[in-house]
C-alpha positions in Angstrom: -4.3 -7.0 -71.8 -8.0 -6.0 -71.6 -9.1 -2.9 -69.7 -12.5 -1.4 -68.9 -13.9 1.9 -70.0 -16.9 3.1 -68.0 -19.0 6.2 -68.0 -21.2 6.9 -65.0 -23.0 9.8 -63.3 -23.5 10.4 -59.6 -25.0 12.8 -57.2 -23.5 13.9 -53.9 -23.2 17.2 -51.9 -20.4 19.4 -53.2 -20.2 23.1 -54.3 -20.2 22.2 -58.0 -23.2 19.9 -57.8 -25.1 22.4 -55.6 -24.5 25.1 -58.3 -25.7 22.8 -61.1 -28.8 21.9 -59.2 -29.7 25.5 -58.7 -28.9 26.2 -62.4 -29.9 23.2 -64.4 -28.8 24.7 -67.7 -25.3 25.5 -66.5 -22.4 23.2 -67.3 -19.2 23.0 -65.2 -16.2 21.2 -66.7 -13.4 20.5 -64.2 -9.8 19.6 -64.9 -7.4 18.8 -62.0 -3.6 18.4 -62.2 -3.0 18.4 -58.4 -1.3 21.8 -58.7 -4.0 23.9 -60.4 -7.7 23.4 -61.0 -9.3 24.7 -64.2 -13.0 25.3 -64.4 -15.1 26.2 -67.4 -18.6 27.3 -66.6 -21.1 27.6 -69.4 -24.3 29.4 -68.8 -26.6 31.5 -71.0 -26.9 34.2 -68.3 -23.3 34.7 -67.3 -23.6 38.5 -67.4 -26.4 38.4 -64.8 -25.2 39.9 -61.5 -26.9 37.2 -59.5 -25.2 34.4 -61.4 -21.8 36.2 -61.0 -22.3 36.5 -57.3 -23.2 32.8 -57.0 -20.0 31.9 -59.0 -18.0 33.9 -56.6 -19.6 32.0 -53.7 -18.8 28.8 -55.5 -15.1 29.6 -55.8 -14.9 30.8 -52.2 -16.4 27.5 -51.0 -13.4 25.7 -52.7 -11.1 27.7 -50.4 -8.6 28.4 -53.3 -7.6 31.8 -54.8 -8.6 32.6 -58.3 -5.4 33.4 -60.2 -6.8 33.6 -63.8 -10.2 34.4 -65.1 -11.4 34.7 -68.7 -14.9 35.8 -69.3 -17.0 35.5 -72.5 -20.7 35.9 -73.2 -21.6 32.2 -72.3 -18.3 30.7 -71.1 -16.1 31.5 -68.1 -12.7 29.9 -67.6 -11.3 30.0 -64.0 -7.8 28.9 -62.9 -7.6 28.1 -59.1 -4.3 28.5 -57.3 -4.5 25.2 -55.5 -6.2 21.9 -56.3 -9.5 21.9 -54.5 -10.4 18.3 -54.8 -9.9 17.7 -51.1 -12.3 20.5 -50.3 -15.2 18.6 -51.9 -16.8 16.5 -49.1 -16.3 13.6 -49.7 -13.7 13.8 -52.5 -14.6 11.7 -55.5 -11.3 11.8 -57.5 -9.2 10.4 -54.7 -11.7 7.5 -54.4 -11.3 6.8 -58.1 -7.5 6.9 -57.9 -7.5 4.9 -54.7 -9.0 2.0 -56.6 -6.3 2.0 -59.3 -8.6 3.6 -61.8 -7.8 6.5 -64.2 -10.2 9.4 -64.7 -10.3 10.7 -68.2 -10.9 14.4 -67.5 -12.8 16.6 -67.5 -15.5 15.7 -64.9 -18.7 17.4 -66.0 -21.4 18.8 -63.6 -24.8 19.6 -65.1 -28.4 19.3 -64.0 -27.5 18.1 -60.5 -25.4 15.2 -61.8 -21.6 14.6 -62.0 -20.4 12.8 -65.1 -17.2 10.7 -65.1 -15.3 8.6 -67.7 -13.0 6.1 -66.1 -10.4 3.5 -67.1 -10.1 0.4 -64.9 -7.4 -2.3 -65.3 -9.2 -5.0 -63.3 -12.9 -5.8 -62.9 -12.4 -6.2 -59.1 -11.1 -2.6 -58.9 -14.2 -1.4 -60.8 -16.6 -3.3 -58.5 -14.8 -1.9 -55.4 -14.9 1.6 -56.8 -18.7 1.5 -57.2 -19.0 -0.1 -53.8 -17.0 2.8 -52.3 -19.0 5.5 -54.1 -22.3 3.9 -53.3 -21.7 4.6 -49.6 -22.3 8.3 -50.1 -23.5 8.8 -53.7 -26.4 8.0 -55.8 -24.7 6.4 -58.8 -25.8 5.2 -62.3 -23.6 3.5 -64.9 -24.4 4.9 -68.3 -22.0 2.8 -70.4 -19.4 0.0 -69.9 -17.2 -1.7 -72.4 -14.3 -4.1 -72.3 -11.4 -2.9 -74.4 -9.5 -5.9 -75.8 -5.9 -5.6 -77.1 -6.1 -1.8 -77.5 -3.7 0.8 -76.3 -4.8 3.0 -73.3 -3.5 5.9 -75.3 -6.1 5.2 -78.0 -8.8 5.1 -75.3 -8.1 8.7 -74.5 -9.2 9.5 -78.0 -12.5 8.7 -79.7 -11.5 5.2 -81.0 -12.8 4.2 -84.4 -13.1 0.7 -83.2 -15.4 1.9 -80.4 -17.5 3.9 -82.9 -17.7 1.5 -85.9 -16.5 -1.9 -84.6 -20.0 -3.4 -84.2 -21.3 -2.4 -87.7 -21.7 -5.3 -90.1 -20.5 -4.9 -93.7 -24.1 -4.3 -95.0 -24.7 -1.7 -92.3 -21.5 0.1 -93.1 -22.4 0.1 -96.8 -25.9 1.4 -96.0 -24.5 4.4 -94.1 -21.8 5.2 -96.7 -24.4 5.0 -99.5 -26.7 7.3 -97.5 -23.9 9.8 -97.1 -22.8 9.6 -100.7 -26.3 10.1 -102.0 -27.3 13.1 -99.9 -29.7 11.2 -97.7 -28.7 13.3 -94.7 -28.7 16.6 -96.5 -31.3 19.2 -95.7 -33.4 18.9 -97.8 -32.7 15.3 -98.7 -31.3 14.7 -102.2 -32.4 11.0 -102.3 -34.9 8.8 -100.5 -34.1 5.4 -99.0 -36.1 3.8 -101.8 -33.9 5.6 -104.5 -30.7 4.5 -102.8 -31.9 1.0 -102.4 -32.8 0.9 -106.1 -29.2 2.1 -107.0 -27.8 -0.7 -104.8 -30.1 -3.3 -106.3 -31.6 -4.3 -102.9 -35.1 -4.2 -101.6 -36.1 -1.0 -99.9 -37.1 -2.8 -96.7 -33.7 -4.5 -96.4 -31.8 -1.3 -97.0 -33.9 0.7 -94.4 -33.4 -2.1 -91.9 -29.6 -2.1 -92.3 -29.5 1.7 -92.2 -31.7 2.0 -89.0 -29.6 -0.7 -87.2 -26.4 1.1 -88.1 -27.8 4.5 -86.9 -28.8 2.9 -83.6 -25.4 1.4 -83.1 -23.6 4.7 -84.0 -25.8 6.7 -81.6 -25.2 4.2 -78.8 -21.5 4.4 -79.4 -21.2 8.2 -79.3 -23.7 8.6 -76.4 -21.1 8.5 -73.7 -19.1 11.1 -75.4 -22.1 13.4 -76.0 -23.0 13.1 -72.3 -19.6 14.2 -71.3 -19.5 17.1 -73.8 -22.9 18.8 -73.4 -23.5 22.3 -74.7 -25.5 25.1 -73.3 -29.0 25.6 -74.7 
């Protein structure tokens, strides 16, 4: 049976989003298991006393005691004693679950936006979810796909079908040939014209297949890149 995989971003008032608005280069990743919350905060100035103070204010606003903290130069991991989802007004995760949808964690907060990746088992649930969220959030859908005859377990991972399924045979061949001949090495070991000559095809045809393949691959990985940003 088909299910839906959707990535979207939204804005609403909550401690995480307020922090990310104030510090656009910061990235907060949030995992919830209803017993403990785990936060990872990435910021290039974590050693700055002002940033440390604001992180303390953030955790206090969640009304949950910090029971573990691991501090590195640019990453801070925090374990909270209690799930703080119900302290985020209004809570987003309960809305997602209330519409029979499954969040693929973590939720990511960066640049004043919250990023979510969700599995829905019926289109009507997905429509109702966005209707619910639209009442108090600014929301934008960044990717949406129907997953036919695929295990939900596989959807938790980066599916090869999702990444490569739309490539034609010629497009696959163009990318593989580019990889094999060092086209993507720095510096390049072969030009598009040289690879096309080896394959016995016109250069314009080869470049066209390669560019279309690159575009499809980047579109496919875009949702994963957005949910796994790195600090500058």
